[in-house]
C-alpha positions as CSV (number, residue, x, y, z in Angstrom):
1,T,-10.3,-30.0,4.1
2,I,-11.0,-33.1,1.9
3,T,-13.4,-36.0,2.0
4,I,-12.0,-39.2,0.6
5,N,-14.3,-41.6,-1.2
6,S,-12.1,-42.1,-4.2
7,P,-8.5,-41.2,-5.2
8,I,-7.9,-37.4,-5.0
9,T,-5.2,-35.2,-6.5
10,E,-4.7,-31.6,-5.0
11,Q,-2.5,-29.1,-6.9
12,A,-0.1,-26.9,-4.7
13,N,0.9,-23.7,-6.6
14,F,4.1,-22.1,-5.4
15,I,5.1,-18.5,-6.3
16,E,8.7,-17.5,-6.0
17,L,9.3,-14.5,-3.8
18,Y,12.2,-12.0,-4.0
19,K,13.6,-9.8,-1.3
20,I,12.9,-6.1,-1.8
21,T,14.9,-3.8,0.6
22,F,13.9,-0.2,1.1
23,I,16.9,1.8,2.4
24,E,16.4,5.3,3.7
25,S,18.8,8.2,4.1
26,G,18.4,11.7,5.4
27,L,16.3,11.1,8.5
28,P,17.5,11.7,12.1
29,N,18.4,8.5,13.8
30,T,15.6,6.3,15.3
31,T,12.9,8.3,13.4
32,T,9.9,6.1,12.4
33,W,9.1,6.0,8.7
34,Y,6.6,4.0,6.6
35,V,6.3,2.3,3.2
36,Y,2.9,1.8,1.7
37,L,2.6,-0.6,-1.3
38,S,0.0,-0.6,-4.0
39,N,-0.9,-4.2,-3.1
40,G,-2.2,-3.0,0.2
41,Q,0.7,-3.9,2.4
42,S,2.4,-1.4,4.7
43,Y,5.5,-1.5,6.8
44,S,7.3,0.7,9.3
45,T,10.6,0.9,11.1
46,S,12.8,3.2,13.1
47,G,15.9,1.8,11.5
48,T,17.4,2.5,8.1
49,S,15.9,-0.3,6.1
50,I,12.7,-2.3,5.5
51,S,12.8,-5.7,3.7
52,V,9.7,-7.4,2.2
53,Q,9.1,-10.5,0.1
54,M,7.4,-9.8,-3.3
55,P,6.6,-11.9,-6.4
56,N,7.3,-10.7,-9.8
57,G,5.2,-7.7,-10.8
58,S,5.1,-3.9,-11.0
59,Y,4.4,-2.0,-7.8
60,S,4.0,1.6,-6.8
61,Y,4.8,2.9,-3.3
62,T,4.4,5.9,-1.1
63,I,6.6,7.1,1.8
64,A,5.8,8.8,5.0
65,T,7.5,9.6,8.3
66,A,6.5,10.5,11.9
67,D,8.7,13.6,11.6
68,K,6.7,16.0,9.6
69,E,9.8,18.2,9.0
70,Y,10.9,15.6,6.4
71,S,9.4,14.1,3.3
72,A,10.4,11.6,0.6
73,Q,9.1,10.9,-2.9
74,G,7.2,7.7,-3.7
75,G,7.7,5.8,-6.9
76,L,7.5,2.6,-8.9
77,F,9.5,-0.6,-8.9
78,I,9.4,-3.8,-11.0
79,V,10.3,-7.2,-9.5
80,N,11.7,-9.4,-12.3
81,G,13.3,-12.5,-11.0
82,S,15.8,-11.1,-8.6
83,D,16.2,-9.4,-5.3
84,M,16.5,-5.6,-5.4
85,E,17.1,-2.4,-3.4
86,V,15.0,0.7,-3.4
87,N,16.7,3.9,-2.1
88,I,14.6,6.4,-0.3
89,K,15.9,9.9,0.2
90,F,14.3,12.1,2.9
91,N,14.7,15.8,2.6
92,P,13.7,18.6,4.9
93,V,10.3,20.1,4.1
94,T,10.8,23.5,2.7
95,Y,8.6,26.6,2.6
96,A,8.6,29.5,0.2
97,I,10.0,32.8,1.4
98,T,8.9,35.4,-1.1
99,F,10.4,38.9,-1.3
100,S,8.3,41.3,-3.4
101,E,9.6,44.7,-4.4
102,S,7.8,47.8,-5.6
103,G,9.1,51.1,-6.8
104,L,11.7,50.0,-9.3
105,P,11.3,50.5,-13.0
106,S,10.3,47.3,-14.9
107,G,13.4,45.3,-15.8
108,T,15.7,46.8,-13.1
109,S,17.9,44.1,-11.6
110,W,18.0,43.8,-7.9
111,S,19.4,41.1,-5.6
112,L,19.0,39.7,-2.1
113,T,21.1,37.4,0.1
114,L,19.5,34.9,2.5
115,D,21.5,32.3,4.4
116,N,24.6,33.1,2.4
117,I,22.8,32.5,-0.9
118,T,22.3,35.4,-3.3
119,E,19.5,35.6,-5.8
120,S,18.9,38.3,-8.4
121,S,15.8,39.2,-10.4
122,T,14.6,41.7,-13.0
123,N,10.9,41.2,-12.0
124,G,9.1,41.9,-8.8
125,T,9.9,38.8,-6.8
126,I,12.8,36.7,-5.4
127,I,11.8,33.3,-3.9
128,F,13.8,31.1,-1.6
129,N,12.7,27.6,-0.4
130,E,13.9,26.8,3.0
131,P,13.2,24.4,5.9
132,N,12.0,25.6,9.3
133,G,14.4,28.0,10.9
134,T,15.5,31.6,11.4
135,Y,17.2,33.3,8.5
136,S,18.9,36.7,8.1
137,Y,18.8,38.5,4.8
138,S,20.4,41.5,3.2
139,I,19.4,43.6,0.3
140,S,22.0,44.9,-2.2
141,G,21.9,48.7,-2.8
142,I,20.8,50.1,-6.2
143,P,22.3,53.4,-7.3
144,G,19.7,56.2,-7.2
145,Y,17.2,54.3,-5.0
146,R,16.8,53.6,-1.3
147,T,14.6,51.3,0.8
148,T,13.7,51.7,4.4
149,S,15.9,48.8,5.6
150,Y,18.6,46.8,3.9
151,S,18.6,43.8,6.2
152,G,16.2,41.8,8.4
153,T,15.2,38.4,9.8
154,V,12.5,35.9,8.8
155,I,11.3,32.9,10.6
156,A,10.0,29.8,8.8
157,N,7.8,27.8,11.1
158,G,5.6,25.5,9.0
159,N,4.3,28.3,6.8
160,T,5.1,30.4,3.8
161,I,6.5,33.9,4.3
162,D,5.9,37.1,2.3
163,E,8.2,40.1,2.7
164,N,7.6,43.4,1.0
165,I,10.4,45.8,-0.1
166,T,9.6,49.3,-1.1
167,W,12.1,51.3,-3.2
168,S,12.0,55.1,-3.6
169,V,14.1,57.4,-5.7
170,I,16.8,59.3,-3.8
171,L,16.4,63.0,-4.1
172,Y,19.1,65.6,-3.7
173,P,18.7,69.4,-3.3
174,I,19.5,71.8,-6.1
175,T,19.6,75.2,-4.4
176,I,19.6,78.4,-6.3
177,T,20.5,81.5,-4.3
178,E,19.9,85.1,-5.5
179,N,21.4,88.3,-4.3
180,G,20.0,91.7,-5.1
181,I,16.2,91.3,-5.0
182,P,14.4,92.8,-2.0
183,N,13.1,90.3,0.4
184,G,9.4,89.6,-0.2
185,T,9.7,90.1,-4.0
186,S,8.7,87.1,-6.0
187,W,11.0,85.5,-8.4
188,S,11.1,82.0,-10.0
189,A,13.4,79.4,-11.5
190,T,12.8,76.4,-13.9
191,I,14.8,73.2,-14.2
192,T,14.5,70.7,-17.1
193,G,16.4,67.6,-17.9
194,T,16.4,63.8,-17.7
195,A,17.0,61.9,-14.5
196,F,19.2,58.8,-14.3
197,N,16.1,56.5,-14.6
198,G,14.8,58.2,-17.8
199,Q,12.2,60.4,-16.1
200,Y,11.9,63.8,-17.7
201,I,11.9,66.7,-15.3
202,N,10.3,70.1,-15.9
203,V,9.7,72.0,-12.7
204,T,9.2,75.7,-12.0
205,L,9.3,77.0,-8.4
206,S,8.8,80.6,-7.0
207,S,10.1,82.2,-3.9
208,T,9.9,85.5,-2.0
209,T,13.1,84.8,-0.1
210,N,16.6,84.6,-1.5
211,T,16.6,80.8,-2.2
212,I,14.7,78.3,-4.3
213,T,15.4,74.6,-3.7
214,F,14.5,71.7,-6.1
215,N,14.7,68.1,-4.8
216,E,15.5,65.9,-7.8
217,P,17.0,62.5,-8.6
218,N,20.5,62.1,-10.0
219,G,20.7,63.5,-13.5
220,T,21.8,66.4,-15.6
221,Y,19.6,69.5,-15.6
222,S,19.4,72.9,-17.2
223,Y,18.1,75.8,-15.2
224,S,16.8,79.3,-16.0
225,I,16.1,82.1,-13.6
226,H,13.1,84.4,-14.0
227,L,13.7,87.8,-12.3
228,P,10.9,90.3,-11.6
229,S,10.3,93.2,-14.0
230,G,13.0,95.8,-13.7
231,Y,15.8,93.4,-12.7
232,N,18.5,91.8,-14.6
233,G,21.5,89.7,-13.6
234,N,24.3,87.3,-14.5
235,N,24.3,83.5,-14.5
236,L,20.6,83.4,-15.3
237,K,21.0,80.1,-17.1
238,G,23.2,77.1,-16.6
239,T,23.6,73.4,-16.1
240,V,24.0,71.3,-13.0
241,D,24.9,67.6,-12.5
242,L,23.4,65.7,-9.6
243,V,25.7,62.8,-8.7
244,G,24.8,61.7,-5.2
245,S,25.2,65.1,-3.5
246,S,23.5,68.5,-3.3
247,V,24.3,71.3,-5.7
248,T,24.2,75.1,-5.2
249,S,24.2,77.9,-7.8
250,S,24.2,81.6,-7.1
251,V,22.6,84.5,-9.1
252,K,23.3,88.2,-8.7
253,A,20.5,90.5,-9.7
């Protein structure tokens, strides 16, 4: 509004605007998404692009969508005398599926396959990042160890998942059988050696029957038989190799 009582000059200042087009990819068709600009403007569409007019300058932006199973990174763009396009890539929101093991010696390599992807680790955890869904997994065997189950299913439903895997050493029987000592008479046997995992074994067991059974992991062991006073026999010392199956040794007193 102006009041004329003498000649007046008004200055009209024009600012040149440029077309900025945000182009999305990755969303299901007709999904609504939003662009929020640092100058306070915001826009939305259920199509694949949003076009705005902007003067020269530097602007930051953030991105959102009505479908919370997808997300996209915001960023920065600079308008400098020309139209421009800004590509927006939506990706499924992922959740951490963490498998934690216990029972293996430090540094032991183990591996697990989930959704046809195999990951290995020499520490206590293997982590997958997956969108919502149901996933089958399988655990690779480790010589000398076993776990309660080598496969399973996990369901990602808007939350992180933690699965525990417990390993234990597989033990095999070493059975020493004697012949010649009256039943009820005590005798004993000792085994020593190093198991496959480096564990040193030194165990003595006694019996009043004709057998003594040790349960030990794979490895090479020396044994010695201790007969009661007044008895002697053959094969009182020897060596056994445990390689995934039981071993039997006989002694005649």
